[in-house]
Structure formats: structure tokens, C-alpha cells
C-alpha positions, -999 to +999 in steps of 0.1 A: -287+540+423-287+506+404-256+487+394-252+458+370-224+433+373-210+411+346-205+415+308-236+426+290-242+405+258-244+430+230-246+423+192-209+433+191-199+408+218-220+381+202-203+386+169-168+386+185-176+352+203-188+337+170-155+348+153-134+334+181-154+301+181-149+298+144-112+304+146-109+278+173-129+252+154-113+258+120-082+237+125-102+208+137-126+211+108-097+212+084-081+182+100-114+162+097-118+173+061-082+163+053-084+129+071-118+118+057-121+135+023-089+151+009-062+126+018-081+094+011-090+107-024-054+117-033-032+096-056+004+105-053+033+087-070+063+089-047+098+081-062+127+070-040+162+062-050+178+035-028+216+032-028+232+001-014+270-005-012+266-043-019+241-040-047+256-052-081+265-024-104+249-043-133+216-040-116+218-002-110+188+016-123+164-013-116+129+003-113+104-013-090+068+000-086+053-009-052+016-006-047+000-014-013-032-012+007-056-006-022-086-016+000-109-017-031-144-008-021-135+017+006-145+053+002-129+069-029-115+035-042-140+024-069-135+009-103-125+042-118-098+048-091-085+013-097-080+021-134-063+053-125-039+035-101-030+010-129-025+038-154-003+059-131+018+028-122+023+019-158+034+055-165+064+050-143+077+023-167+089-001-140+110-032-146+089-051-121+057-044-101+051-057-066+017-055-049+021-056-012-013-068+000-046-056+015-066-056-018-098-062+002-116-041+028-140-051+057-177-046+052-189-016+071-214+013+067-189+032+046-169+003+029-182-025+006-157-051-006-153-055-043-153-090-057-117-102-059-123-111-096-132-075-103-101-063-086-078-088-103-093-080-137-084-043-132-049-051-120-041-074-149-035-043-170-004-036-150+027-039-173+063-046-164+089-065-185+099-087-155+063-093-143+038-085-116+040-102-082+020-100-050+018-109-014-014-109+006-022-087+036-042-093+067-074-079+052-071-105+024-067-133+049-097-120+069-118-118+037-109-151+021-072-156+012-080-185-011-105-165-032-081-135-034-052-156-044-071-175-070-084-143-085-050-127-088-032-158-102-061-164-126-053-129-141-016-135-144-004-120-110+018-145-091+011-146-053+044-151-034+034-159+002+065-178+014+078-182-021+107-170-042+113-162-078+145-157-098+145-127-122+172-114-145+182-079-158+212-070-179+223-106-177+225-105-138+201-126-117+183-113-086+155-128-064+122-117-051+115-132-017+078-131-007+069-135+030+033-142+041+016-116+064+029-117+100-005-109+115-019-140+099+006-162+118+018-179+086+051-162+077+081-185+071+111-162+070+139-187+075+125-214+054+118-191+024+151-172+027+170-205+025+158-210-010+179-181-023+215-191-032+241-175-008+255-143-021+229-135-047+210-102-045+174-104-032+145-081-025+121-091+003+083-085-001+058-086+027+027-067+038+038-061+074+073-045+076+076-054+113+092-087+102+121-071+084+145-069+114+141-107+116+151-112+080+185-128+075+213-113+054+212-129+020+240-113+001+277-107+010 
């Protein structure tokens, strides 16, 4: 009498193993698809209402559109996507628009930096009654911060690295305080903050939010 030990591979077993392997691999395939195709290609406008006890009532309803990390030239961020970003931002009808850096992207096999002039030309269509302001990010410094700054300011977008600007809405002033990127070792928090009069409301702008805990209290 002859005996056989082990599981015999039959067409039914082979099919069952393929199904199990597919079920195990599916979540990882979906995560890869989401991370590298779906999520980078999405454009979502997220609205957040911020309530602050010390914020002046006359400035209630101030609308600020914040756009960050465009990385023009990376996958899915081409000239058409830039135009769409501008259109969607304008549709929110903000009082002021702030651009929080990283307009550029590193050259790689999948990313090809756009010329800063091309990016700035697209962004100059942004519209807000109180203006459009920017700070630079680490990728802008790594690329060529001088070229990026010159391109933006040449198209009407003020770059506010370690700079302040006084704005006014409903007859009440407030300040934008721009701080240069912390990773670029050029941020001047105390020196810039001192330029805001004591007790007046201010909004800080920077690319790297890690500096915010070091930011002094500007209003009472």
C-alpha cells in the first residue's frame, strides 16, 4: 500500500491560494495607488473657522486663503493644475491671500522644476482686496531664493521673509508678520515681531510651523 503525505496541489487549491494572495495584496495596492496617484492629484478646498477671544470684533469674518507647498513641476502639478489652483482660490473670495512657500521642487526622475517666472505668471491672477503675500520655503531656498523672490515680486506678490505689513479692514488695522524658513537658518522672529505695535492684532506667516511656539505674544 502506498501513502502520500502533504497537501496535493489541485486546481481548486491553486485558485484558493490566488484569491487569498489577492486579498492580502489588495490593501497594499490601494495604499500605493492612493499615495502616488489619487491623493497627489486631488485638489481640496478646506475651510476652517478660527475663534479667538482677543480678536477684535471689527475684524470678525476676515477671510484668509492660505496656499502652501505647490511644488510646481512635481507629478500632477503642471500649468493646468496651477491655473485650477488659482481659480479655486479666487472662488473662495478671500480678503487676503497668503502663499506659504515651497513653490519649487527638486529635480528628479519624476519631478522637473518649472521656471519661477512661469509659476509667478500663473499666480499673479490671484485676486484679493487686501493683496497677495508670500514667504519662501526650504525648497525655494535650495533652488535659488533670489530668483524665486524676484519672479514673485515682479508679478505683484510681495515676499515677506522677516518682514511685516499693515493692513486694514472695516477701519481696523491688523498686521501680517512674515518669518523666513527655519530650515534655511534665516528666521528672525524677535526682530520682526518687534516691528508690530504692542497690542495690535497680527497674523504670523511662515513655511515651517515648528517656529510658532517660539513666537512672542503680540496682542493683549
